[in-house]
C-alpha positions, 0 to 999 in steps of 0.5 A: 528337876523334879517332876513336880516342877516340870508340870506346867498348866493353867487353870480357867475358872468359869464363873457365870453370874446367873446361876439358876439355884443361886443367882449371883453365885460367884459373888456370894459371901464366904467367910466375908469374901466372894466365892469366886475368890476362894476358887482363885486362891486354890488354884494359884495354891496348886501352882498354876502357871497362870490363873483365869476367871472366864466371867460374863459379868463385869462385877465379877472382875471388879471382886477379883481385882488385885487376886493375881489372876487374869480375867476374860470377859466372855459372851453371855449366851455361852450354853456350857462352861466348856463354850466359855473356857473355849473363848476364854483359851482364845483370849489368853492366847494359849498354844494348842498344847497348853495343859489347861485344867477346867476347876469349876467356879463352885468348888471353894475347897478344891484340893491343889494336889487334885488340881495337879493330879489332873494336869499330871494325868493329861500329860502321862497319858497322852490323852487330849482329856483328863479328869479325876475319880473317888471311890463310892464308899456308900450305897446312897451315892452309888444310887443317887443319880446327882452323883455320877459314876464311871468305869475305866479301862486297865490303862486308866481311860474312862470307858463310859460315865452314867448317873446309873450304878455302873457296873451294875452288881446283878446278883447282888442287887437282886437280893439287897440294894441296901448294902454296897456290893462286894468287888468295888471300888465303885468310882465316883466323877469328880467334875474338874478336867484338864485338856490340851488347849487345841483340843478344848476347841475341837470339844466346843465345836463338836455337836452334842451326842447322843449319849450326852443328851441322854445322861446329860452329861457333857463329857459323854460327847467326847467318848461317843465321838471316839477320843480318850479321856484319861482318869486318875484316882483324886489324891485328896478328897474334894468336898462337895461344891456350892449349888444351893443356899444350904451348900453354903451354909455348910461351906461357911460351917466348914470354913469356920472349922478350918480357921 
C-alpha cells in the first residue's frame, strides 16, 4: 500500500451564516453555485474519508443536499470555528485518534494536495495539531498585519505565530523597509489545521491565552499551553479566501479563467 493510499482523514468545514463582512457568505453564489459547495468539492477531491459541514443554519444544509457531504447542525452561539468543529466531532462520533482537517468555509480554491499535506504533517510529526505555511515573496505581505507570519524549529514545529514580521531583520530594516530582506524564507501562515479529534476537544475547552488575546490568533492558545503544532510547507498555492464582496468578484474572475 502506498503512503497516499494509507492516508486516512476526515474534513470538517465550519460554515456560519452570519459572517460580518459578507453576510450569508456560505450561500453567496460563485459560478452560479453556493460558495460552500465549492469548498466541499475541494475537500471531497482531496480524498477525505468523510466531509462534514458544521453549520448553524438550515439554509446551508439545504444548499448541500445531494452533494455527498454530511451535515452537523451546531449551536448558533459558538464563539469560534474551533468550538463549532468540536461539536461536529461529537455529533459525528469520531474516535479520539481520528485525523480531522479543518478547512475554512471560504476557501473555494483550496488545493487538494494542500488538504492532504496538512493531514500528512499531523501523522508524520506525531504532534496533536498541524498546519501549513508558504514562503513570503514580497515585503508588503511581510509587513501586512492581516497576513500572519510564523517561525519554525528545525524539526518543523511552530515556535510562534505573529501579525508582525518574524523574525525581525534588525539591520536590514534599519536601513530599508521597502525591499524583502535577505536570509529567508520568511513564512506566511495558511489557515488550515489538522488535529486528532481528541485534541480538538481539549483545544476547544482551553481558556483563551494571553498571547492569543494580544495577537487575536487562536492557534497561540495551543503553543502557550505547551503543545506542539507541526508546520509543513504547502505543496500547492492557496489562493486568498473570500471575505468581502471584492474577494467574491475576484473569485468569480478566477473561476472563469479556470473554466
